[in-house]
N, C-alpha and C positions, 0 to 999 in steps of 0.2 A: 469660463474654462480656459486652461492653457491651450496654446496652439497644438494641434495634434497631427500635423502633416509629417508623419514619420517615414514617408516613402523613401527619401534619400538615404535614410539610415538602415531601413529594413530591406530595401531593394537597390543597393548601390550599384553604380556602373564602374566605379573605380574606388580603390582602397589604398590608404597610406598607413604604414605601421611606424609610429614614432617609438624608437627604442628597439627596432629590429636588430637582431644580434646573431653572431656565429657561436656564441658561448652556449653549449648544450643545455645547461641547467637554468638559463634565464627565461623569464616569461616571454620576452620579445623574440627569442629564438623559436620557442614552441608555436607562438601565434603565427609568425611569418612562415614557418614550415607548414602549418595547417592550411594557411591561405594558398600557398603555392602548390600544394599536393592534392587539394580536394577537388580541383577541376573548375574553379571560378574563372569565368571567361574574360573578365575585365582586367585592366592594368592594375598591378600591385606595386606600390612604391615603398621600398625600405628607406627609413630615415634614421641615420646614425651619424652624429657629429664627429665621431672619432675614427670612422672607417669609410673607405671609398667603395667597398663592396660588402655585401651581406649574402651569405649562402650562394655565392657565385653570381650575384646580380649587382649591377651598379647601384650604389647607395647615394642618398642626398644628405647634405649637411643640415638641411632644415626643410620645412614644408614650403617655404617661400621659393626655394631653389627648384622645386619640381616643375613649376611653370605650366602645369596642365590642370584641367578641372578635377577636383577631388570631391566625391560624394561622402565618403566615410573615412574618419581618422580613428585609428586604434592607438591609444596611449599606454605605453608600458614602462615609462620612465619614472624615476622617484617622485614621491608626492610633492615635494617642494617645487618641482618643475611644472606642475600641471597648470596653475593659474596663468602663467605666461603663455603656455601652449594654447589654452582656451582663447586667450586674446588673439594669438596669431591665427587660429582657425577662424575666428569671427572676422578678422580683417581680410581674410582670403575668401570670405563668402561661403565657407564650408558649413553645411547644415546638420551633419551628423557626427557625433563623437562618442566613442565608447572608451571609458577610462577603466582599465583593468587594475591599475595600481592600487595597492592597499596603503594604509598609514594615515587614515583620516579620522573621522569621529570615533571610530572603534578604539583609537588610542588615547582619547581624552581631549582636553582643552586645546592642545596644539593642533590636533587634527580638525577640530571644529573651526578654528581660525582659518585653516587652509581652505576648508569647504566654503566659508564665508567669502574668501577671496575669489574662489572659482565663480560663485554666484554673482559677485560684483562684476567680474569680467563678462560673464554671460549676459547680464542685464543690458549690456550695451549692444547686443546682437539678438533681437527677438526671435529670429528664425533659426537660431542655433539650438539644437537639442542635444542633451547629454544623457547617456546611460552609464550608471555607476556613480561614484568610483567603487573600488573594492568588489569587483564582480568577475565572473568567469568569462563573460563576453556573450556574443550572439552567434547562433548557427542558423543559416537560412538554406535548408536542403534544396529548395526549388531552383536556386541559382548556384548551388554547390559552394556556398560561402561559409567558411568557418573562421569568424573573427573571434577566436577563443583559444585558450590553451587546453581545453578538454579534448580528449582523443576520440576520433571516429566521426563519421558523417552518416546520420540516419537517413532513411529513405524519405522522399518527399511525401507528405501526407496532408491531412486536413485538420489535425489537432494542433492548437498552439499551446505551448508549455511555457509558463512564466514563473520564475522562482526567485525568492530573496536569498535562498541558500545556495551558495556555489557548490558545496559538497554534494548536495542533493542533485544538482544539475548533472554532475559527472556520473552519479549512480544511475539516474534515470536514462542518461544517454547510453551507458553501457548496457542496461536492460533492454532498451529499445533496439539496439543493434542485434542482441541475441534473439529477441522475439520478432524482429522484422516490423516493428511498429514505426510508422512514419509521422512526421511533424510538418506543419506549415511554417511555424516559427518556433525557435527554441531560444529563450531569452533569460539571462541572469541579470537581475536588477541591481544587486548590491545595495548601496546605501540610499538609493532613490533620491539623489540630490536634485535631480530635475525630472526626468521621465520616470513615472511610476505606473502602478497597475491601472489607474484611471486613464492615463494617456493611451496606453496600449489597448485597453478594452474599447475605448472610443474608436481607435483606428481599426482594430480587428473586427468590430461589428460591421464595418463596411467592406471588409476584405473578402472577396468572393472565394478565395482559396482556403479560408478558415471556416470550418463548419462547427467548431466547438473549441473550448479552451479549458485548461487545467491550471490552477494557481496554487503555489505554495506560499502562504502568507505568514510573515512574522509580525508585521505591523502595518497599519494603514495611515497614510497622510492625506490631507485634504479630503476629509470624510464626505463632504457634500458632493464633490466632484466624483469621488469613488462610487458613491451610491447611485448617482445619475448614470455614470458610464456602465456600471455593472448591470443596472436595470435595463438599460438600452441593449446591451449585449444579450442578457439572459432572455429578453422578450423575443429574440430572434434565434438564438443558438444555445445549446447546453453549456452551462458554466459550472465547473466543479472546483472546489477549493479544499485544501487541507490547511487548517490554522494551527500553527505551532504555539507552544506555550500555554496550553489550556489551563494548567494549574499554577501558573505564576501568581505570586502573592501581589495583590493590589497595593499600590503605594498609598492609598487613601484609608484612613480609619473611618469605619462606618459610624455615622451619627444617627442612623435610623435603621429600622428593620429592612427597609428597601436597600439602603447602602450595603447591608450585610448580605442580602440575598441576590442582588443584581451585580454580581462580580464581573470582572473584566471579560471573562470568556462568555458568560451569559449574554453580555451586551453584543459582543461580536456575533454570537449565534443569532440573536434577534435581527441584527443588521443584515446578515447574509440572507436570512429567510425573507426579509422585506425586499431585498434586492433581487431575489430569485436565484440566488446561488445555492447549489446543492453542496452540502458540507460532508466530507468524509473524515473518518477518525483514525484511519490506519493506512499504512503504505500499501498493503495488499489491495485495499479498495481503490487507492489512487491508481495502481497498475491496472486493476480490472476496468476502471472507467476509461483509462487511456486506450485499452484494447477495444472496448465496446464502442467508444466514440470514433475510433479510427475506422472500424468496419461497419458501424451503424450510426452514422451521424444524426439520422432522423430518429424520431421518437419510436420506442418499442412498446407495444401494447402490454397491458398489465396481466392479461389472463394467460397463465403459464401451465403448460402440460409437460410432464417429465416422462421420458422414455429411457428405460434402463435395463441392463442385463443382470443387475444385482439388486436385491431388495434393500440391503443396508444403505447404499448411497442414495437410493430413492427416498428413504425415510429421512436421512440426513438433510437432503435438499428441501423436503417438505417441511421439516421442523424449522429450518432457517427461514423459509418463505413465510410461514405462518407467524413466526416470532417477529418478523418485520412487517406484519400486517399486509402481506402480499396476497394475491388472489390465485388460488389453485383452481384451474378451469374444470368445469363439469362437462365430461364428454357427452356428445349427443348420442342418442340411441343408435342412429345410423352408423356412427363411428365405431361403437362397440360391436355392432353386427359385422362391419367390415373387418375389424381386427379378429373377431371370432373365426373368420374364414381361414386364416393362415397361422394364427398363434396356437401354441399348445393349449390343451384344455385347462391346464392349471395356471394360465396367465392371470394377472390380477383382476381383469375385467373392470378396471377403474383407473383413475389418474392418481398416482403414478402408474404408467403402463410398464409392467414388469414382463419383458419378453423372454425371461428365463435364461439361466446361465449357459445353456447350450446354443444360444442364438448365433447364427452365422451372419455375415455381412448383409446378405439379401434380406433376411428376416428383419434385421435392425432397420435397414433402409425403408422397407415397406411399412414398418410400424411408424417410423417418423413421418413418412409421406402422408399416411392416412390420418395421423393425429394432427399434422399441420394443416390439413384441408378442413378440419372440423370448424364450423362457423363460430363455436364458442372458444376457440383457441387463437391467441395472438402470437405466442412464442413457444417454441419447443426447446427444452433442455435435454440433450442426449448425454446420458451418463454411462460410460463404458469402463469396464475393468477387463484386463486380459484374462480370459478363461480358456478352457480346452478348445471350444468351438468358435470362440470369438477372437478373431485375429485383428488386432488393433489397426494395422496398416490397411488391410482390405476393407475393414469397416469404415475407416476414415475416407478412403476413396469413394465408397458407396455414398456416404453422407455428403461428400463434396459434389457429387453428381446430381443431387436432388434439386429440382427446380422449385425455388422458393416463391410462393405467391406474393404479389405486391402487398405491402403493408404488414407482412409477417416476417418472422426471423427465426433462425436456428442458432442456439448456443450449444457448446459442447464442453464436457469435462472428461478427459481421458485420464484415469487415475492409475498411477504406477510410475515406473522409472524408465529403464532402457527400452523395454518392450514397446512402449507407446511413444517414444520420441519421434519416430518417423511419422506416425499418425498425426501427432500434433502439428508437425511442420506442414503436412498436406492440408489439414483443415485451415490453418492460418493463411496459407497461400491462396486458398479458395475463397477466403473472405468470411469464414465462420469463426467467430470469437471462441477461443479455446482456453480453458482454465485448468489448473492443477487439481482443484477440489470443487465439489458442488457448492460449498459455502461461498467461495470466491465468485462463482458465477451468479449466485443469488444476490450477493451484496452489490455487484456491479449492475445487475438488472434493476434492483430496487432503487438505486441512485438515479438511474435514467428515468424511471417511472416518476420518481420524486420531482425530477426536472420538469416533466410534462405537466404535473399538477401546479407547480410554482409558476410556470410560464403562463398558464391559464389565469392564475390570480393576478399576474402583472398587468393584464388587460383591464382590470378594474381600476377606475380612476377614483381617488379619494375625493369625497364630497367636501369641498371647502366652503359650503354655504355658511355664512356667519350665524352664530348662535345668539339669540336675543339675550343681551346682558344689560344690567343696570349701568348707566353712565357711559362715558367714552373710554376708549383704550388708553388715552393719555391720562385720564383721571384714575383709572385702575393702576396704571404703572406708577403714577405719582404717589398713590396710597402705599404701594410696596416700597418705594424709595424712602418714604417717611418712616416706615417700620424698620428699615435697615439702619437708620441713622444712630439710634441710641445703642450704646454698649457694644459697638462693633469690636470684635476681638480677633487677633490673628488666628487663622485656622490653617496651619502650615500644610496639613495633609491635602488640603484642597488648593493650595497655592494661592490663597486669597484670604480676606478677612470676612467674618460672618457672625451672625448671632442666631440663637434658637428662639423662635417666637414662643410666647406663653400659649397655653391652650385657648384662652379667650381671644388673643390676637389671631391665632390660626383659624378659629371658627368664624371670626368676623371677616377674614379674607375669603373663606368659602362662601359666605352669604353673598358677597359681591358677585360671585359667579353662579348664583342660583343653585348651589349644592346644599341639599337638605342636611341640617345638623340640629343638635339639641340647643335650646336656649340656655344661657349660662350666666351666672352671677359670681362676682368675686366677693369673698368674705374674709377679711383680715382677722376677725375674731369669732369666737364661738357664738356670741349673741347675734352677730350679723349673719352667720350661717343659718341660725334658727329662723331669723326674719326672712332671709331669702327663700328658705324651704317653704315657709308658710305662704309666701307670695306665689311661688311656682306650683305649690300643691304637692302633698305627700303621695307616694313615697319619692325619695330623692336619692341622688348619688353625690358623694363628696370625693373630691380628688385634691391631692396636695398641689400647691401652686408654688413653683420655684424655678427660676431660670436655669438652675444647675441640675435639676432632676428631670430627665427626659422619660425614663421608664419608671413610671410611678409605682407599679406593683412591686418593683424590686425593694422598695423601702416601706411596703405596707401602706402605700399612699392612695388606695382606692377603697371606698366603703360603699356597698351597694344596698339598695332596697331599704333605706332608712325610713321608717314609717311614723316616727314621733319626734317631737322636739328634743326629748331626753336622749334618744338614740343619736340625733344629730350632734348635740353638745358633747356627748361622751366620745363619739367617733372623732370629732374635731380634735379634742384634747389628746386622745390616744395617738392619732395620726401625726400631730405636730411633735409630740414627744418622741415618737419612734423615728421620724425623719431627722430630728435634731440629733438623736443618738447615733444613727447610722451614717448621716452625712453632715457632720458638724460644720463643714466649710460652706454649705449651701445657704443661700439667702432664702428664708421662708417668708413668703408673702401672704400666707394664709391658705385658704382652700377655694376651690370652685364648687358651686352648688348647681346641680342640673337635675331635671326631672328624670325619674327612673322610667325607662321605656318598657311598657308592659309586655310587649311581644318580643321577648329576647330569645325565643326558641327558633328564630330564623337562622340562616347560615351566616357565619362571620367571615367576612372577606377583608383583605387589605388592598388598598390602592395607593400607590406611591410613585415617586419620581426621584431621579438623581441625575446629576450632570457627570457624564463619563468624559474623561479627558480627550478621547478620540472622537466619539460619535455624538457628544453633547447630551442633551436631555433625552432620557429614556424613561418610559412609563412601565410600571410593573403592576400586575393584578395577581392576587393569589389568595390562598386560604389564610384567614387572618386570626386575630386573637393573640393571646399571650404566647401561643405555641407556633407562631408564624415561621420562625427560623428553624424550628424542629421539623415541621412538615415540609417546608421548602417546595410547596406546590405553587408554581409561579408561571406566569406568561408575560413575556416582555414584548414591547412594541416601541418603535420610534415615532414620535409625533411629527406631523399632525395625524389625528385619528378620527375617523368618522364612525358612524353606527356599525357598518359592516365589519370594520376592523375591531371595534369594541366587542362585537358578538364573537368574532374569531378568538379573541383573547379569552373570553369566558369559556368557549367550547374546548379550548386547549387545556383547561384545568382538570385535574383529577377529581375535583369536587363538583364538576359539571352535572353528574347524575343527581346530586343533592339539590342543585338549583332547579332541576326539572321536576322534582317531586319524587320521593323515594319511599317505598313501602307505605303508601297511603297518605304521605304528607303532601300538602298543597305545593304546587310549583311556585317558585319565586317569581316576582315581577321582573322578568328579564328585560322588558322594554325600558323600565325605569332605571335598571342598572346600566344599560347601554347609554341612556341619556346622561346619567351621572358621569360615566367615563368620558363621554365626548366633551362635557362641560369642564371636567378636570383637565383634559388634554388642551382645551382652548386656553385655560389659565396658564399651563406650562408653556404653550407656544408664545404667549405675549408677555411672559414674566421671566426674563433671563436671570433675574436675581434669585430665583428659587433654585438653590443648590441641591437640597434634599428635602423630601417631605414624606409623611405617612398619613393616611387616613385609616386608622386601625383602632378598634374594629369598625367596619362598615357592615351594618346588619341589614340583611336582605330577607324579606319574607314575602308572602303573597300579597300583603296589603301595604307594605311600606319599605322604603329604602332610606336609611338614615346613617349619618356619620356620628359615632359616639365619641370618638377621640381623634385629635389631629395634632400634628407637630410639623413645623416648618423650620428649615435652616435657610436663611436668606443672607445674601451678601454681595460682594463685588465679583461677578462672574469673570472667569479667566478668558472668556471669549471676547471678541471685538465689540466695544461699545458703539462703534460707528455703524454696525449692521444690527438692527433690532432683532434679527433672526439668526445671528451667528452661532447661537447655542443649539441650532437645529441642523442635523445632517441632511434633512429633507426640507427644502424650502417650502413654505405653505402653498405657494402657487403650483408646486409639482404634485 
């Protein structure tokens, strides 16, 4: 992993601004003004080669002229000047640089050349770290440092915010100032030329002043480092992320069902789940999490009670909670009895606790206090609307005065406009997270509960015990290398060259990993097909055999349950004629003959893998058959995968009830399926040449688990050949 001592950058004692200026509209002017006006206690050095003063302070012509120790340099000068400045920083022993300047890779090839020059200079100075370029900068509230051109200094807090989007940084900062939300660190990453998410998460996991973090992600680099750092952080503290570009079209053309179903966003989702990151899908949830994490950095219990003075908002909150599989607490009889003593006779007598629209501040406070004390309740959500007897400000003061038992929490939603503004301010200042709508409160709560579940799963160590396999790893790899040699063709979508294995080749590969599949014969002629059928035993299945035809059913290339020699011969001739008519360019090698599996009433699944350009190999399990892409019932995981992860993949499928046995049907042999998945994952781990593959259908019944069809795309992986596991975002030893 890269060096992660970011202390000089994030807690500097002195700062120099290269490009500090008097010109109002220049970045260097805004940055220097922010630094000098925010209350930073250390020396601030303006560097300007054309002026002896900047904003009333003596300026220096270069960093070298300062002659004093400098922890952090902020560069605001044109892009072409940056490589030389990086060299100067390195020579002076400076360890932290923030490059705000734009005009790099975002402009194309010329910008990429400049970035390469920066990295070349940086490589000479291993302890020098760079944030940016093309970023808004960093804000460190605890030391009143604003090395940024964004306006405002948020309060010191415990939530770290890291974003690739500069525009989002300025919006979040403005919102935080309005809401009074504080941050431990506020960092704009820009192009991530050096310091990225992984470096910061590694550092912040050890930072006692950071209790949680929120990420805005557009892309991930160094996926293995990112996964390790995210898992380390999330195992200790809540980690929330918004991933932008969910529906961006993948640059790859899918060569398999797996390639079509495991799109870019689905892979990011799987990676974040594996790392323990809680993903949010809208900005409201991002804000809600920021507020909750600020005021409740520790886990919030899942059993929720709702106290409201209006039935409608209580129903809205309940609907949202149940829709997100939340837990509505069941009030204890003792709590019901206590509430009966002071609530009107027409109160709801259940959760949500409707204290009726004429409730005053005292009634609301007593109801929340009693409900919070219930042993079945972890969290109380107080929902208030301004009504005749309910004064929002007085009610807020009463809620703020409640003594909250250890391990429990109060959330609030004051619905309205001007009438509730002061009440919201009171609650926020008292440490009670406050939301505009019940839905926002529920969304934020569920994300934190999700974190608690994922943190628990991170403590489970993947069992890397070797699976008994035939031959050695070297022999199995050599076998795939030999398969890749013939007919390798450019596959530009994957950035490499590859070939699609025939079904017989694919099944022979599965056999080497102990994955059960049907015996198969190749028949170039109708007579040979009949002979193969007689040897295997009727009934049989015929499938077209052509390197150019992957989806056989599209050309009528599958014939099932052939019980006689006549049926085999007729099906062969019809199949060849139809394939030749529909795909005249395809090379037809004949057919394959396989025994018809008698018990085809089992559940059809698909098990596949693809190499993602960011996270490497990813494994997909889903509902299979010819309708796999229509159902899109899928579960993705990053290898390596052990039995517990294999079971989790199965349990995440919508077809899981079918596997357990439905309406009298026998349950599938789950243990056998889990064993097959782990063997498949072992193959993917040790075979970097597998670019895409499908086992579809994989038939699962109470008595057997068997692969009926398989297709592999193998070739030269775009990952490093020097590292046998470079195609994995999670190293096997982890």
